[in-house]
C-alpha positions in Angstrom: 110.1 96.3 108.4 110.2 94.4 111.7 108.5 95.7 114.7 105.3 95.3 116.8 102.1 95.4 115.0 98.4 94.9 115.9 97.6 91.6 114.4 94.0 90.2 114.7 92.5 86.9 113.4 89.0 86.6 112.3 87.5 83.1 111.8 84.0 81.7 111.2 81.7 80.9 108.2 80.7 84.6 108.2 84.1 86.2 108.3 84.1 87.4 104.6 80.6 88.9 104.6 81.1 90.4 108.0 84.5 92.1 107.4 83.5 93.3 104.0 80.9 95.4 105.7 83.5 97.0 108.0 86.3 98.0 105.7 86.8 100.0 102.4 88.5 97.2 100.5 86.5 94.6 98.6 88.1 91.6 100.4 85.8 89.1 98.7 88.2 89.5 95.7 91.4 88.9 97.9 93.1 85.7 96.7 94.5 83.3 99.3 98.1 84.1 100.3 97.7 87.8 99.4 97.5 90.9 101.6 95.8 94.1 100.5 95.6 97.5 102.0 92.3 98.9 103.4 90.9 101.2 105.9 88.2 101.5 108.6 86.2 104.6 108.6 83.7 106.1 110.9 79.9 106.8 109.8 81.1 110.3 109.0 83.9 109.0 106.6 86.8 109.7 108.9 89.7 107.4 109.4 89.8 105.0 112.2 92.6 102.8 111.0 95.0 102.3 108.1 95.4 98.5 107.8 96.3 95.5 105.7 94.1 92.4 105.4 95.6 89.0 104.5 93.5 85.8 103.6 94.4 82.2 104.7 92.2 79.2 103.9 90.4 79.5 107.2 90.9 83.0 108.5 91.3 86.7 107.6 94.2 88.5 109.3 93.8 92.2 110.2 97.0 94.2 110.7 97.3 97.9 111.7 99.4 100.1 114.1 100.2 98.7 117.4 98.9 101.9 119.1 95.3 101.0 117.7 95.4 97.4 119.3 92.7 97.9 121.8 90.6 100.5 119.9 90.3 98.6 116.6 89.5 95.3 118.4 86.7 96.9 120.3 85.4 98.7 117.1 85.3 95.3 115.2 83.8 93.5 118.1 81.0 96.2 118.5 79.3 95.2 115.2 79.4 91.4 115.8 75.8 90.5 116.5 74.5 87.2 115.2 77.5 86.6 112.9 79.4 83.3 112.9 82.8 85.0 113.4 85.5 84.8 116.3 88.0 87.6 116.6 91.3 86.8 118.3 94.2 89.1 119.1 97.4 87.2 118.1 99.7 90.4 118.2 102.0 88.9 120.6 102.5 85.8 118.7 104.1 87.2 115.5 106.6 89.8 114.4 106.4 91.3 110.9 109.2 91.4 108.3 108.8 92.9 104.7 110.8 91.8 101.7 110.5 94.2 98.6 110.5 92.2 95.2 110.5 88.7 96.9 107.7 86.4 96.0 108.7 83.4 98.1 110.0 83.1 101.6 113.9 83.6 102.1 116.0 80.6 103.1 115.7 79.5 106.6 112.1 80.8 107.1 110.3 78.7 109.9 107.7 76.4 108.6 105.0 77.9 110.8 105.8 81.4 109.5 102.8 83.2 107.6 103.7 84.5 104.2 101.6 86.8 102.2 102.2 88.6 98.8 101.8 92.2 99.7 102.5 95.6 97.9 103.2 97.2 101.1 105.2 99.9 99.6 103.2 100.2 96.4 105.5 97.6 94.7 105.4 93.8 94.8 106.8 92.3 97.9 106.4 89.7 100.6 105.1 90.0 104.1 106.5 87.5 106.5 105.0 86.9 110.0 107.6 85.2 112.1 106.4 83.4 115.3 107.9 85.1 118.3 108.9 81.7 119.6 111.3 81.3 116.7 114.9 82.0 117.1 115.3 82.9 113.4 115.5 86.3 112.3 115.9 87.6 108.8 118.6 89.9 107.7 116.3 93.0 107.3 116.7 96.7 108.1 115.4 98.5 111.2 112.1 100.4 110.8 113.8 103.9 110.7 115.6 102.8 107.5 112.3 102.4 105.7 111.3 106.0 106.3 112.6 107.5 103.0 110.8 104.8 101.0 107.7 105.3 102.9 107.6 109.1 102.5 108.6 108.9 98.9 105.8 106.5 98.1 103.3 108.7 99.9 102.4 106.2 102.5 101.1 108.0 105.7 101.9 107.0 109.2 99.1 106.8 111.7 99.1 109.6 114.3 101.8 111.4 112.4 100.6 112.2 108.7 96.9 110.9 109.3 94.5 110.5 112.1 90.8 110.5 113.1 90.3 113.9 111.6 91.5 112.7 108.0 89.1 111.9 105.1 90.9 108.8 103.3 90.6 110.8 99.8 92.9 113.5 101.5 95.7 111.1 101.9 95.4 109.0 98.6 93.7 106.0 100.0 91.4 105.7 97.0 94.4 104.6 95.0 94.9 101.3 96.7 92.7 101.0 99.9 89.2 101.9 98.7 86.9 100.0 96.4 84.3 101.9 94.4 82.3 98.9 93.3 81.8 96.9 96.5 78.6 96.8 98.5 77.9 98.7 101.7 80.4 99.4 104.4 80.4 102.0 107.4 81.4 105.4 105.9 80.5 104.3 102.2 78.0 107.2 101.7 80.6 109.8 102.6 83.1 108.2 100.3 80.5 108.2 97.4 79.6 111.7 98.2 83.2 112.8 98.0 83.6 111.1 94.8 80.7 112.6 93.1 81.9 116.2 94.4 85.2 115.4 92.8 87.6 116.9 95.4 88.6 117.3 99.0 89.9 120.6 100.6 93.4 119.4 101.1 96.0 116.8 99.9 98.8 114.8 101.5 101.7 115.7 99.3 105.1 114.2 98.7 107.7 117.1 98.9 111.4 117.1 97.8 114.2 119.5 98.3 117.8 119.6 97.1 118.7 122.1 99.7 120.3 121.2 103.0 117.8 119.0 104.7 116.2 120.7 107.7 116.4 118.9 111.0 112.7 119.4 112.0 109.2 119.8 110.4 107.6 123.1 110.1 104.8 125.1 108.3 104.7 125.3 104.5 104.3 128.7 103.0 104.2 130.6 99.9 107.1 132.9 99.1 105.1 135.8 100.5 104.3 134.0 103.8 100.9 132.5 103.1 100.4 129.4 105.2 99.6 126.4 103.0 99.9 123.5 105.5 102.3 121.7 107.6 104.9 119.1 107.2 104.3 115.9 109.1 107.2 113.3 108.1 110.8 114.2 107.0 113.7 112.1 106.1 117.0 112.3 104.2 116.7 110.4 100.9 119.7 108.9 99.1 117.8 108.6 96.0 117.0 112.3 96.1 119.6 115.0 96.6 118.4 116.5 99.9 115.2 115.2 101.6 111.7 114.1 101.2 108.7 115.0 103.2 105.0 114.6 103.6 102.7 117.6 104.1 98.9 118.3 104.0 98.5 121.1 101.7 95.5 123.2 100.6 93.8 121.9 97.5 94.2 124.9 95.4 98.0 125.0 95.8 98.5 121.1 95.9 99.6 121.0 92.3 102.6 118.9 91.1 105.6 121.1 90.4 104.5 124.1 92.7 107.0 125.3 95.2 106.7 125.8 99.0 109.0 127.1 101.7 109.6 125.3 105.0 112.2 125.4 107.6 114.5 127.7 105.5 114.4 125.4 102.5 112.6 125.4 99.1 110.4 122.4 98.4 108.8 121.1 95.2 105.4 119.2 95.3 106.5 115.9 93.6 103.1 114.1 93.8 99.9 113.5 95.9 100.0 110.6 98.3 
């Protein structure tokens, strides 16, 4: 999964306490050499970033979409008051590659590369941050080739499947990015309230079709034309005869096994994100 990403490095004696108050994941439990999915939310509980946090002996690395590079740095810096922390943007210094199933770096990995165990696609794997000064490049697939896997695993893309109007539970973040037991963080009250209510009004769903794959996304409807939501991501999938897609579907209809129509094809709701 190579490509430009936002990569911020947080150092200082207060880094764990400070960042734990900013993100949804309990990073005090994050082992060295591991990376975990997390999120940053607003005081109203809306998403501000989908990210991964990695731990080294002397720093925490914060990784998210490249388009959020300036906004997330500003967001974090805004809350630094008397904390002994320093935030540094090192996005231009490294390139990310991900290797499913690997637990150690491939042969030829530069000694100054950063390696973290990371279930980036909800299965064990290895994140490898390669210095941009290195001439070594792994034998990995272009970003587009990862789309069927990303969609099938229910992993949303920022600005496509989720954005600042999304509540994290709508898109399945509670399964691997939100701690229900950690201390306070910005947006926690909303998360707790949603948990006590027991539901949100819509769900990001993984859809599959064996029909001829459509060329574009479209509205999802019932057989009698009632609009249920809209597709956001779409890809042909060699492991599924046809295509897979992500769509935000109204809660009452977002039931595994239900069928929806979109772009002339019949789709089955396979799972929630």
